[in-house]
PAVO-34777 format. One record per residue (C-alpha): residue number from 1; x, y, z; residue in one letter. Coordinates in nm, 2 decimals. Each point is the difference from the previous one (the first is absolute). Example, Ala and Ser with C-alpha at 12.3 -4.5 7.8 and 13.67 -1.06 7.14 Angstrom:
<recs>
+-------+--------+--------+--------+------+
| tormi |      X |      Y |      Z | roke |
+-------+--------+--------+--------+------+
|     1 |   1.23 |  -0.45 |   0.78 |    a |
|     2 |   0.14 |   0.34 |  -0.07 |    s |
+-------+--------+--------+--------+------+
</recs>
This chain:
<recs>
+-------+--------+--------+--------+------+
| tormi |      X |      Y |      Z | roke |
+-------+--------+--------+--------+------+
|     1 |   1.19 |   2.76 |   3.28 |    x |
|     2 |  -0.10 |  -0.36 |   0.04 |    x |
|     3 |   0.22 |  -0.27 |   0.16 |    x |
|     4 |   0.10 |  -0.13 |  -0.34 |    x |
|     5 |   0.10 |   0.34 |  -0.13 |    x |
|     6 |   0.19 |   0.19 |   0.28 |    x |
|     7 |   0.14 |   0.34 |  -0.06 |    x |
|     8 |   0.37 |  -0.02 |  -0.09 |    x |
|     9 |   0.25 |   0.11 |   0.26 |    x |
|    10 |   0.29 |   0.19 |  -0.17 |    x |
|    11 |   0.34 |   0.05 |   0.15 |    x |
|    12 |   0.25 |   0.25 |  -0.15 |    x |
|    13 |   0.37 |  -0.11 |  -0.04 |    x |
|    14 |   0.25 |   0.28 |   0.06 |    x |
|    15 |   0.23 |   0.10 |  -0.28 |    x |
|    16 |   0.32 |  -0.13 |   0.17 |    x |
|    17 |  -0.14 |  -0.36 |   0.01 |    x |
|    18 |  -0.05 |  -0.01 |  -0.38 |    x |
|    19 |   0.22 |  -0.06 |  -0.31 |    x |
|    20 |  -0.11 |   0.13 |  -0.33 |    x |
|    21 |   0.13 |  -0.07 |  -0.36 |    x |
|    22 |  -0.11 |   0.06 |  -0.36 |    x |
|    23 |   0.05 |  -0.31 |  -0.22 |    x |
|    24 |  -0.01 |  -0.06 |  -0.37 |    x |
|    25 |  -0.31 |  -0.21 |  -0.09 |    x |
|    26 |   0.19 |  -0.16 |  -0.29 |    x |
|    27 |   0.16 |  -0.24 |   0.25 |    x |
|    28 |  -0.35 |  -0.17 |   0.06 |    x |
|    29 |  -0.13 |   0.02 |  -0.35 |    x |
|    30 |  -0.24 |  -0.29 |  -0.07 |    x |
|    31 |   0.01 |  -0.12 |   0.37 |    x |
|    32 |  -0.30 |  -0.03 |   0.22 |    x |
|    33 |  -0.09 |  -0.09 |   0.36 |    x |
|    34 |   0.27 |  -0.15 |   0.22 |    x |
|    35 |   0.26 |  -0.01 |  -0.28 |    x |
|    36 |  -0.04 |   0.38 |  -0.05 |    x |
|    37 |   0.03 |   0.06 |   0.37 |    x |
|    38 |   0.32 |  -0.21 |   0.03 |    x |
|    39 |   0.15 |   0.19 |  -0.30 |    x |
|    40 |  -0.08 |   0.34 |   0.15 |    x |
|    41 |   0.14 |  -0.10 |   0.34 |    x |
|    42 |   0.32 |  -0.12 |  -0.17 |    x |
|    43 |   0.02 |   0.34 |  -0.19 |    x |
|    44 |  -0.06 |   0.19 |   0.33 |    x |
|    45 |   0.26 |  -0.18 |   0.21 |    x |
|    46 |   0.30 |   0.21 |  -0.13 |    x |
|    47 |  -0.18 |   0.32 |   0.11 |    x |
|    48 |  -0.05 |  -0.11 |   0.36 |    x |
|    49 |   0.24 |   0.05 |   0.29 |    x |
|    50 |  -0.13 |  -0.33 |   0.15 |    x |
|    51 |  -0.06 |  -0.34 |  -0.14 |    x |
|    52 |  -0.31 |  -0.06 |  -0.19 |    x |
|    53 |  -0.10 |  -0.29 |   0.23 |    x |
|    54 |  -0.04 |   0.25 |   0.29 |    x |
|    55 |  -0.26 |   0.23 |  -0.16 |    x |
|    56 |  -0.35 |  -0.01 |  -0.13 |    x |
|    57 |  -0.05 |   0.15 |  -0.34 |    x |
|    58 |  -0.29 |   0.15 |  -0.20 |    x |
|    59 |   0.02 |   0.11 |  -0.37 |    x |
|    60 |  -0.22 |   0.23 |  -0.20 |    x |
|    61 |   0.02 |   0.08 |  -0.37 |    x |
|    62 |   0.00 |   0.36 |  -0.14 |    x |
|    63 |  -0.13 |   0.13 |  -0.33 |    x |
|    64 |   0.35 |   0.06 |  -0.14 |    x |
|    65 |   0.09 |  -0.37 |   0.01 |    x |
|    66 |   0.19 |  -0.01 |   0.33 |    x |
|    67 |  -0.06 |  -0.18 |   0.32 |    x |
|    68 |   0.01 |   0.17 |   0.34 |    x |
|    69 |   0.13 |  -0.22 |   0.28 |    x |
|    70 |  -0.06 |   0.05 |   0.37 |    x |
|    71 |   0.17 |  -0.22 |   0.27 |    x |
|    72 |  -0.04 |  -0.02 |   0.38 |    x |
|    73 |   0.18 |  -0.22 |   0.25 |    x |
|    74 |  -0.21 |  -0.29 |   0.13 |    x |
|    75 |   0.07 |   0.10 |   0.36 |    x |
|    76 |  -0.19 |   0.33 |  -0.05 |    x |
|    77 |  -0.29 |  -0.17 |  -0.17 |    x |
|    78 |  -0.03 |  -0.26 |   0.27 |    x |
|    79 |  -0.02 |   0.28 |   0.25 |    x |
|    80 |  -0.28 |   0.17 |  -0.19 |    x |
|    81 |  -0.20 |  -0.31 |  -0.10 |    x |
|    82 |  -0.18 |  -0.07 |   0.33 |    x |
|    83 |  -0.16 |   0.35 |  -0.01 |    x |
|    84 |  -0.04 |   0.06 |  -0.37 |    x |
|    85 |  -0.17 |  -0.15 |  -0.31 |    x |
|    86 |   0.20 |   0.22 |  -0.24 |    x |
|    87 |   0.35 |   0.14 |   0.03 |    x |
|    88 |   0.06 |   0.30 |  -0.23 |    x |
|    89 |   0.29 |   0.24 |  -0.04 |    x |
|    90 |  -0.06 |   0.35 |   0.13 |    x |
|    91 |   0.06 |   0.14 |  -0.34 |    x |
|    92 |   0.16 |  -0.09 |  -0.34 |    x |
|    93 |   0.33 |   0.18 |  -0.06 |    x |
|    94 |  -0.01 |   0.27 |  -0.27 |    x |
|    95 |   0.34 |  -0.11 |  -0.15 |    x |
|    96 |  -0.18 |  -0.32 |  -0.13 |    x |
|    97 |  -0.19 |   0.22 |  -0.24 |    x |
|    98 |  -0.33 |  -0.18 |   0.03 |    x |
|    99 |  -0.36 |   0.09 |   0.09 |    x |
|   100 |  -0.07 |  -0.33 |   0.16 |    x |
|   101 |  -0.18 |   0.03 |   0.33 |    x |
|   102 |   0.13 |  -0.15 |   0.32 |    x |
|   103 |  -0.29 |  -0.25 |   0.00 |    x |
|   104 |   0.17 |  -0.17 |  -0.29 |    x |
|   105 |   0.28 |  -0.12 |   0.23 |    x |
|   106 |  -0.17 |  -0.20 |   0.27 |    x |
|   107 |   0.28 |  -0.20 |   0.15 |    x |
|   108 |  -0.22 |  -0.23 |   0.20 |    x |
|   109 |  -0.19 |  -0.12 |  -0.31 |    x |
|   110 |   0.23 |  -0.28 |  -0.10 |    x |
|   111 |   0.20 |  -0.05 |   0.32 |    x |
|   112 |  -0.19 |  -0.03 |   0.32 |    x |
|   113 |  -0.34 |   0.09 |   0.13 |    x |
|   114 |  -0.16 |   0.08 |   0.33 |    x |
|   115 |  -0.19 |  -0.24 |   0.21 |    x |
|   116 |  -0.32 |   0.18 |  -0.07 |    x |
|   117 |   0.05 |  -0.03 |  -0.38 |    x |
|   118 |   0.08 |  -0.37 |   0.04 |    x |
|   119 |  -0.31 |  -0.05 |   0.22 |    x |
|   120 |  -0.21 |   0.19 |  -0.26 |    x |
|   121 |   0.13 |  -0.22 |  -0.28 |    x |
|   122 |  -0.07 |  -0.31 |   0.20 |    x |
|   123 |  -0.36 |   0.12 |   0.07 |    x |
|   124 |  -0.05 |   0.08 |  -0.37 |    x |
|   125 |   0.12 |  -0.35 |  -0.09 |    x |
|   126 |  -0.23 |  -0.16 |   0.26 |    x |
|   127 |  -0.29 |   0.21 |  -0.12 |    x |
|   128 |   0.07 |  -0.10 |  -0.36 |    x |
|   129 |   0.02 |  -0.37 |   0.09 |    x |
|   130 |  -0.33 |   0.03 |   0.20 |    x |
|   131 |  -0.17 |   0.16 |  -0.31 |    x |
|   132 |   0.14 |  -0.28 |  -0.22 |    x |
|   133 |  -0.12 |  -0.26 |   0.24 |    x |
|   134 |  -0.35 |   0.15 |   0.02 |    x |
|   135 |  -0.03 |   0.02 |  -0.38 |    x |
|   136 |   0.12 |  -0.36 |  -0.04 |    x |
|   137 |  -0.25 |  -0.11 |   0.26 |    x |
|   138 |  -0.28 |   0.18 |  -0.18 |    x |
|   139 |   0.09 |  -0.15 |  -0.33 |    x |
|   140 |   0.03 |  -0.35 |   0.15 |    x |
|   141 |  -0.34 |   0.04 |   0.17 |    x |
|   142 |  -0.16 |   0.11 |  -0.33 |    x |
|   143 |   0.15 |  -0.29 |  -0.19 |    x |
|   144 |  -0.12 |  -0.24 |   0.26 |    x |
|   145 |  -0.35 |   0.14 |  -0.01 |    x |
|   146 |  -0.01 |  -0.02 |  -0.38 |    x |
|   147 |   0.13 |  -0.35 |   0.01 |    x |
|   148 |  -0.27 |  -0.09 |   0.25 |    x |
|   149 |  -0.26 |   0.15 |  -0.22 |    x |
|   150 |   0.12 |  -0.21 |  -0.29 |    x |
|   151 |  -0.02 |  -0.31 |   0.21 |    x |
|   152 |  -0.36 |   0.08 |   0.10 |    x |
|   153 |  -0.10 |   0.05 |  -0.36 |    x |
|   154 |   0.17 |  -0.32 |  -0.10 |    x |
|   155 |  -0.19 |  -0.19 |   0.27 |    x |
|   156 |  -0.33 |   0.16 |  -0.11 |    x |
|   157 |   0.07 |  -0.10 |  -0.36 |    x |
|   158 |   0.08 |  -0.36 |   0.09 |    x |
|   159 |  -0.32 |  -0.02 |   0.21 |    x |
|   160 |  -0.20 |   0.13 |  -0.30 |    x |
|   161 |   0.16 |  -0.25 |  -0.24 |    x |
|   162 |  -0.07 |  -0.29 |   0.24 |    x |
|   163 |  -0.36 |   0.11 |   0.04 |    x |
|   164 |  -0.05 |   0.02 |  -0.38 |    x |
|   165 |   0.15 |  -0.35 |  -0.04 |    x |
|   166 |  -0.22 |  -0.14 |   0.27 |    x |
|   167 |  -0.31 |   0.14 |  -0.18 |    x |
|   168 |   0.10 |  -0.14 |  -0.34 |    x |
|   169 |   0.16 |  -0.33 |   0.07 |    x |
|   170 |  -0.18 |  -0.30 |   0.14 |    x |
|   171 |   0.10 |  -0.14 |   0.34 |    x |
|   172 |   0.33 |  -0.18 |   0.00 |    x |
|   173 |   0.15 |  -0.27 |   0.21 |    x |
|   174 |   0.30 |   0.03 |   0.23 |    x |
|   175 |   0.24 |  -0.14 |  -0.27 |    x |
|   176 |  -0.13 |   0.22 |  -0.29 |    x |
|   177 |   0.21 |   0.23 |  -0.21 |    x |
|   178 |   0.04 |   0.36 |   0.10 |    x |
|   179 |  -0.30 |   0.22 |  -0.08 |    x |
|   180 |   0.19 |   0.20 |  -0.26 |    x |
|   181 |   0.09 |  -0.31 |  -0.20 |    x |
|   182 |  -0.36 |  -0.14 |   0.03 |    x |
|   183 |  -0.14 |   0.34 |  -0.12 |    x |
|   184 |   0.23 |   0.01 |  -0.30 |    x |
|   185 |  -0.11 |  -0.36 |  -0.09 |    x |
|   186 |  -0.37 |   0.11 |   0.03 |    x |
|   187 |   0.05 |   0.30 |  -0.23 |    x |
|   188 |   0.17 |  -0.22 |  -0.26 |    x |
|   189 |  -0.28 |  -0.25 |   0.01 |    x |
|   190 |  -0.27 |   0.27 |  -0.03 |    x |
|   191 |   0.19 |   0.17 |  -0.29 |    x |
|   192 |   0.04 |  -0.32 |  -0.20 |    x |
|   193 |  -0.38 |  -0.08 |   0.06 |    x |
|   194 |  -0.10 |   0.34 |  -0.14 |    x |
|   195 |   0.22 |  -0.05 |  -0.30 |    x |
|   196 |  -0.15 |  -0.34 |  -0.08 |    x |
|   197 |  -0.36 |   0.14 |   0.04 |    x |
|   198 |   0.07 |   0.29 |  -0.24 |    x |
|   199 |   0.16 |  -0.23 |  -0.25 |    x |
|   200 |  -0.30 |  -0.24 |   0.01 |    x |
|   201 |  -0.25 |   0.28 |  -0.05 |    x |
|   202 |   0.17 |   0.15 |  -0.31 |    x |
|   203 |  -0.12 |  -0.13 |  -0.33 |    x |
|   204 |   0.26 |  -0.01 |  -0.28 |    x |
|   205 |  -0.08 |   0.27 |  -0.27 |    x |
|   206 |   0.22 |  -0.16 |  -0.26 |    x |
|   207 |  -0.27 |  -0.20 |  -0.18 |    x |
|   208 |  -0.24 |   0.30 |   0.00 |    x |
|   209 |   0.26 |   0.23 |  -0.13 |    x |
|   210 |   0.10 |  -0.24 |  -0.27 |    x |
|   211 |  -0.36 |  -0.03 |  -0.13 |    x |
|   212 |  -0.05 |   0.38 |   0.00 |    x |
|   213 |   0.32 |   0.05 |  -0.19 |    x |
|   214 |  -0.09 |  -0.27 |  -0.25 |    x |
|   215 |  -0.32 |   0.20 |  -0.09 |    x |
|   216 |   0.18 |   0.34 |  -0.01 |    x |
|   217 |  -0.04 |   0.20 |  -0.32 |    x |
|   218 |   0.31 |   0.14 |  -0.17 |    x |
|   219 |  -0.12 |   0.36 |  -0.01 |    x |
|   220 |  -0.11 |   0.01 |   0.37 |    x |
|   221 |   0.19 |   0.21 |   0.26 |    x |
|   222 |  -0.02 |  -0.12 |   0.36 |    x |
|   223 |  -0.06 |   0.26 |   0.27 |    x |
|   224 |  -0.07 |  -0.22 |   0.30 |    x |
|   225 |  -0.01 |  -0.37 |   0.07 |    x |
|   226 |  -0.06 |  -0.14 |   0.35 |    x |
|   227 |  -0.08 |  -0.36 |   0.08 |    x |
|   228 |  -0.14 |  -0.07 |   0.34 |    x |
|   229 |  -0.14 |  -0.29 |   0.19 |    x |
|   230 |  -0.36 |   0.06 |  -0.11 |    x |
|   231 |   0.02 |   0.26 |  -0.28 |    x |
|   232 |   0.22 |   0.12 |  -0.28 |    x |
|   233 |   0.00 |   0.36 |  -0.13 |    x |
|   234 |   0.12 |   0.09 |  -0.35 |    x |
|   235 |   0.01 |   0.35 |  -0.14 |    x |
|   236 |   0.12 |   0.06 |  -0.35 |    x |
|   237 |  -0.04 |   0.21 |  -0.31 |    x |
|   238 |  -0.06 |  -0.09 |  -0.36 |    x |
|   239 |   0.03 |   0.22 |  -0.31 |    x |
|   240 |  -0.32 |   0.19 |  -0.08 |    x |
|   241 |  -0.07 |  -0.22 |  -0.31 |    x |
|   242 |   0.06 |  -0.33 |   0.18 |    x |
|   243 |  -0.30 |  -0.22 |   0.11 |    x |
|   244 |   0.02 |  -0.11 |   0.36 |    x |
|   245 |  -0.26 |  -0.28 |  -0.04 |    x |
|   246 |   0.25 |  -0.27 |  -0.10 |    x |
|   247 |   0.21 |   0.07 |   0.31 |    x |
|   248 |  -0.30 |  -0.01 |   0.23 |    x |
|   249 |  -0.11 |  -0.33 |  -0.16 |    x |
|   250 |   0.34 |  -0.15 |   0.05 |    x |
|   251 |   0.01 |   0.11 |   0.37 |    x |
|   252 |  -0.33 |  -0.16 |   0.07 |    x |
|   253 |   0.16 |  -0.34 |  -0.07 |    x |
|   254 |   0.28 |   0.04 |   0.26 |    x |
|   255 |  -0.02 |  -0.32 |   0.21 |    x |
|   256 |  -0.14 |   0.05 |   0.35 |    x |
|   257 |  -0.10 |   0.36 |  -0.05 |    x |
|   258 |  -0.32 |   0.19 |  -0.09 |    x |
|   259 |   0.01 |   0.32 |  -0.20 |    x |
|   260 |  -0.18 |   0.29 |   0.18 |    x |
|   261 |  -0.16 |   0.28 |  -0.19 |    x |
|   262 |   0.28 |   0.19 |  -0.17 |    x |
|   263 |   0.02 |   0.38 |  -0.01 |    x |
|   264 |   0.08 |   0.14 |  -0.34 |    x |
|   265 |   0.08 |   0.37 |  -0.05 |    x |
|   266 |   0.06 |   0.08 |  -0.37 |    x |
|   267 |   0.17 |   0.32 |  -0.12 |    x |
|   268 |   0.13 |   0.14 |  -0.33 |    x |
|   269 |   0.35 |  -0.12 |   0.07 |    x |
|   270 |  -0.05 |  -0.33 |   0.19 |    x |
|   271 |  -0.24 |  -0.22 |   0.19 |    x |
|   272 |   0.05 |  -0.05 |   0.37 |    x |
|   273 |  -0.13 |  -0.33 |   0.14 |    x |
|   274 |  -0.03 |  -0.11 |   0.36 |    x |
|   275 |  -0.06 |  -0.37 |   0.04 |    x |
|   276 |  -0.07 |  -0.20 |   0.32 |    x |
|   277 |   0.03 |  -0.38 |   0.04 |    x |
|   278 |  -0.16 |  -0.18 |   0.30 |    x |
|   279 |   0.12 |  -0.33 |   0.12 |    x |
|   280 |  -0.26 |  -0.28 |  -0.03 |    x |
|   281 |  -0.10 |  -0.15 |   0.32 |    x |
|   282 |   0.10 |  -0.37 |   0.04 |    x |
|   283 |  -0.29 |  -0.25 |  -0.03 |    x |
|   284 |  -0.08 |  -0.16 |   0.34 |    x |
+-------+--------+--------+--------+------+
</recs>
């Protein structure tokens, strides 16, 4: 056995030191814990030749719904306690009509205990406290290390941000705005400049579209129309008996555009036409 789990020392209590009784369990129906013990001691007191305050008691329930009570004077238990961890009756009287073993009636269990048992309990409590302290220390150490790691990553991120700002931003004087504010202002300025550049390069397609639609035949079906900066593509179909020549002649007169060689693919059902218009170069 280890120091924390010593072998129990058992003392036997002679029959003439014990008081036995068989009680009706109905007197403690619904009670638990200390309330049940008080009720059982109160029910046992009329069966004793001594006052209930002078004896230690232990109670065990039987299968037939009764409670077996065993009592022993405190003086006898105090005599046995220094040399014993358990105080058991030598035997259970037959007249009680129970098969409960003597180990069910340890009179030292709830009354007193030996110095060795108390010392063992203290050592167990101390060991438990030591384990709890060690676990708490390990958890605290782990949390501190993790927090330190987060701090290092935060510092590295701040250094990287500062380096990027120094590369992008021009040198600033001692009274300049913080780098984050100056960087946001630079981004807004660049964004607005790009938008103005794109808007200035786009050529409105409204006039071209208006001229194309003005020349559009009623029986034509549009498949594709794209108007770009330098060219316009038109793909359409005409009925098989329709003549595409008037449409091509009208498109040649669109202001600012030159008609490229069209592609005409006739069939029995319809005529597919692919037309390209090239923007005229401005005169120098």
